[in-house]
C-alpha positions in Angstrom: 140.5 -95.6 101.0 144.3 -95.2 101.2 144.7 -97.7 98.4 142.2 -95.8 96.2 143.9 -92.5 96.8 147.3 -94.1 96.0 145.9 -95.6 92.8 144.4 -92.2 91.8 147.7 -90.5 92.5 149.7 -93.0 90.5 147.3 -92.8 87.6 147.6 -89.0 87.6 151.4 -89.3 87.6 151.3 -91.8 84.8 149.0 -89.6 82.7 151.4 -86.6 83.2 154.5 -88.7 82.2 152.6 -90.1 79.2 151.6 -86.6 78.1 155.2 -85.4 78.4 156.4 -88.3 76.4 153.7 -88.0 73.8 155.1 -84.5 72.9 158.7 -85.7 72.5 157.6 -88.8 70.7 155.5 -86.9 68.2 158.3 -84.4 67.6 160.7 -87.2 67.1 158.4 -89.0 64.6 157.7 -85.8 62.7 161.5 -85.1 62.3 162.1 -88.7 61.2 159.3 -88.5 58.7 161.1 -85.5 57.0 164.1 -87.8 56.6 161.9 -90.6 55.4 160.8 -88.3 52.6 164.5 -87.6 51.8 164.2 -84.0 52.8 167.6 -84.0 54.3 168.2 -80.2 54.1 164.8 -79.6 55.7 165.7 -82.0 58.6 168.8 -79.8 59.2 166.6 -76.7 59.2 164.3 -78.3 61.8 167.1 -79.5 64.1 168.3 -77.7 67.2 171.0 -75.1 67.4 173.4 -77.5 69.2 173.1 -79.8 66.1 173.5 -77.0 63.6 176.7 -75.7 65.2 178.5 -79.0 64.6 177.4 -79.8 61.1 176.8 -77.6 58.1 173.6 -78.0 56.2 175.3 -79.5 53.1 177.5 -81.8 55.1 174.5 -83.2 57.0 172.6 -83.8 53.8 175.5 -85.6 52.2 176.3 -87.8 55.2 172.6 -88.6 55.8 172.0 -89.5 52.2 175.0 -91.8 52.2 173.6 -93.7 55.2 169.8 -93.6 54.6 169.4 -94.1 50.8 171.1 -97.6 50.8 168.6 -98.7 53.5 165.6 -98.2 51.1 162.1 -97.3 52.2 161.0 -97.4 55.8 158.7 -100.4 56.4 158.1 -100.2 60.1 159.1 -97.9 63.0 158.0 -98.6 66.6 159.0 -96.6 69.7 161.1 -98.7 72.0 162.0 -96.3 74.8 162.2 -92.7 75.9 164.9 -91.6 78.4 164.8 -88.1 79.8 168.0 -86.5 81.2 169.3 -83.1 82.2 172.9 -83.7 81.0 174.7 -85.2 78.0 178.4 -85.6 77.4 179.8 -82.5 75.7 176.5 -80.6 75.9 175.3 -77.9 78.4 172.8 -78.9 81.0 169.3 -78.7 79.7 166.2 -80.8 79.0 167.0 -83.8 76.8 165.2 -86.9 75.7 166.7 -89.9 74.0 164.1 -91.8 71.9 164.9 -95.2 70.5 162.9 -96.8 67.7 163.0 -100.4 66.5 162.8 -99.9 62.7 162.7 -102.0 59.6 163.8 -100.8 56.2 163.6 -102.3 52.8 167.3 -103.4 52.8 167.8 -103.6 56.6 165.3 -105.8 58.4 166.4 -105.0 61.9 167.6 -101.5 62.8 167.7 -99.3 65.8 167.3 -95.6 65.4 168.3 -93.4 68.3 167.3 -89.8 68.2 168.4 -87.3 70.8 166.2 -84.2 71.3 166.6 -81.0 73.3 163.8 -78.8 74.5 164.3 -75.5 72.9 161.6 -72.9 73.7 158.5 -75.1 73.9 159.6 -77.5 71.2 161.7 -80.7 71.1 164.4 -80.4 68.5 166.7 -83.1 67.2 170.3 -82.7 68.1 171.6 -86.2 67.3 170.6 -89.2 65.1 172.2 -92.6 64.9 171.2 -95.8 63.0 172.6 -99.2 63.8 
C-alpha cells in the first residue's frame, strides 16, 4: 500500500512538472518559429522587457539576420533540456527557464540553440538566445 501511494505521489509530481515544462517549451518553440520565418522584428516585439532594454529593435534584427540567414532553413529542432532557476547573472531574481534544443539547419548540421525565458505575467518571454 505504501509503495502504491508513493507511486501515485511521484506520478502526480511528474505530471505537474511536465505540465509546467510544457508551457515554457511551447512558448520557446513559438518564439523560435517566428525567427524561423525570418520575422526578426516580430521576435523582438515578443521578447521580454529585460531583453528589450539591452537591444534596440533594429539592432536585434540586424544581428540576428547576420547569424541566422547563413545557416539556411531549419531542418530539425528537438528539445534537449529545460532548467528552471530563480536567478541569472546580471538579472533580478525571478522565474527563469533555460531551454536547450538540438537543431539542424541546412548549412549547419549540428547546432545547439539555447533560449532563456522569463515568466512575465502569465507568459514565458524570451530574454536571451544563443546558437552554437
